[in-house]
Phi, psi and omega in degrees: 000134170268330174283134190246153177294155178242132175241175185282152165287133174227181179299155185281159180267137176275078188231170184296159182263223184303143183283142172300142178289143171289167186295321178302317179291325175291333178287320178283340183295323181294337180273349181290143169306146169306146173282150182306157183293334177300337186259022179297330184250022187304316182299313182292329176298311181292329179288327172294324175299316179302308180293319183296321183255013175057048175256117190295318186219149178219140169237142185223139172226135177239133175240144179211124184060036184082359177241150180282116181264344180195128169218123196204156178236157182224132170090186187264152177293318178224135177301133182087354176244152189289334187303127185260162168290139173219182186296357183246004179285135181278136175229156169280123184269357170054239189285354167295351169300321189310324179295324182287327176291320181291326180289324174301317172297318176297324174301313178294327179287322178298333179272005180076012172283348175197162170243144176300332173276000177298146171290137179306319182297338181289340184253323172230093183299341181266001177303133171219131165265171185289343176243131183297328173300315179294324175300316181289323189268345180300127189250155186306314182295336177300321184298339185253014198234358178056053181216032187279338190101358178281153170286169182307123176062018179307136179077005189291330180302343175293343180214356184231114354299182188300133185241170178272006181283149175272170186297311185289329179290330173297317181298319185290332182284352178303335182290347176255355178283123187294139167264122184254340181236181184278136177296126183056024177261349181193162181280128177207110186289133175224161179255322200298329182286345172284332173289328168295315178300324178294327174293318182298321180294326177295312181297319193275337181269330189077019183216148173307148183303314176310311185296319175300319177290328184284319184273336178254345181232296181310301184299304181307319189272002180070032178265079188280341179273352191269136179251146184296316174195185187298327171308336189257003173298135185256150175301131172102353185285150190273093186238135183279146174270131176267154183231146180228156168274103178296129184060029179060022183215320184253124181291120180226150173298136177279153179297134175279101185259171177215142168263066181287346185252357172216051184302322182298347168271332188183042188262333197301139162250142180203174176245163177293336177293309187289320181293337175296322173296321171297318181294322183295316175295328179289313176295339176265016177071020181099001180263151179202164177249124182284185187291339175270015177075019182257144176280139178228168169243132177271319173209164180292163170294325176304308183297320178306310186296327182276328167300330180263014181249142185297115173263326186225108176301138177247143178295142177255121176265162172295138177307145186294335180215152183301327181301339177266012188294326184296329180286346182295122183284162173274323174227154176209132177196173177242135178257239182247093182075011180220135169275144188230135184201188172227164179205117180058040175091352181248145180279143178238140169245120194206172176195154175242173186214129170239139186209155177311102173092000186215139178215153190211157167213135180241125181233129184238137175241090185305319178299334184259352179060049191220155175199155177222139176236136180236112174250141189227151176250047173207154184266070184217112182285341182296331183288303180292331174290321179291324175299306185304306187297324176302315182292318183298314179304315178292323178290336184253006174060042184264162181303138176293130175239148179276073182295334175297312181295321180294317181283334179291324176290323172302317182292320173299321178292318183293322177300314178298321176296320175301320181293319186293328180297314183295324178300325181289323180290326177292326180293318178285346187280138171264093176303331188274348186290160177235156174300151179298327191239159171296144191303324179298338186278351176269349182298150178144194182252134180242139182238131169256138184307325184263315177290303187126220192259141161242135186244143172249116180240164175252123178226125185054035179088355181243149186279134176226138177260134182228132169270109191298348185247356185233097186308323185286332185272073172241126182223147172267134190263137172225137175301140175259287171202147180047238181259026180246138178242161168257126178255119182253105190290145176286332166279092188298334182284357175290334184043054181222031182304155185217153165278150177230117184241135176259138167256138183244156172282171176302338183261015173074032170252158180286123178272315190203156173229135175236152179232155173207148174297147176289310185262139171293355173276350176303133174305140180294345175291348171275075185272060178300327188292341175271009178278139174235092188271109175256147180289141178262126182297127174293135181283142182284142177303137174299000000 
């Protein structure tokens, strides 16, 4: 996910600051170029970001002119435990995985095993979208550009939170996911088509996607700390614990989830140490030096140019608060796995990633041969933005700006809007109303064409909703008004409570059920609004 969840400002945590350097890091630090003068107080700045946004841990790496000028960790891996975050601590990089999927296709294109304008059905003959024209005309590069006609986050519930579907089954269910926009007509961020792109890599290369990444990217670049997804974390790995604000207020450890079925969209775990190597090869136009000291190419300069060229224009909104005016771009669009914009006259190639308990941002400034990666252990984009913008200003010798205060102001405004939204719901509620039917009459199995089955059962006299393919989506139901109920998920750190509304037939039977998130702060990957839940008739006993 590129859009991250937003939580509330609360009191700071009393945790450690910058982690001490390993011996290996100490040896390399002396050879690193000096930081720009603006970053002389960088450790204190990052620590203040952590406290302001209640983020337990942050890791940062900065590269400039082919060299790593900083790689460092701040705060604890796990609250209450002594192990600090360092440059080698693993985080979920989430949607920053998408650039690896784009690079994988580029490698195969350079080798002539596919062309970016090949039709997807030429490689995956079974591939289907909801519209036959889109099925026929969908090209490989379309999989990477968020212009398919799918709505924002469409189909994400097929794997978010973790489901029991396989990668190909998720892709096959695309035929039933509704298209709400025009093909190549507008930008709408999706994850599911990157899972299809993963399958194209496997078909064209003849190997599993995990093996392709390991042998063609991670291995050659020396990214030994990088893992394919959470399933591949090893005992003893230096891994950060992610945290979320349960009910948007209380900091709690987040569930360790995995996208084993759509890893090409957001599965990778990595460290800032490894991601510095990824930034270096990107800034070098695909060139790198192998373990024997020979210059090699990961992908061609032509493919790099195309990955960093806008395919889908994105709308530019006004800054949430005046303090963020300087960050407003003059252009904004999406290429192949990369967001593209400008800052202070320089082009940026960048991406964010959102995951349960972890969010990240990677930003490259090609004209300055510079880049920064920020990995965090809390679901709050203000933190990684405040750190990133401070580094960009230093690299561009721009006036020093208090980005921490600016993004804190934006967060406060967003919190206020969410509070107002809830007040509108309360004002519109008829609290004296009752459901049309006894609660047990709503019980049964409901089926959506693309997700599958959702059940309402009565347990100890109380209604419970279960998504049958998603273990984490178990919620308790309470009446809201008329035939609308609130689903409160038992995993409170999901922050995804939803309204469930039933439509009845003239004979008083359930015709359909619809859902929608309650809070505007809920992550868009909980695409409840796309579900069309129809009751499944119980078969008569023989």
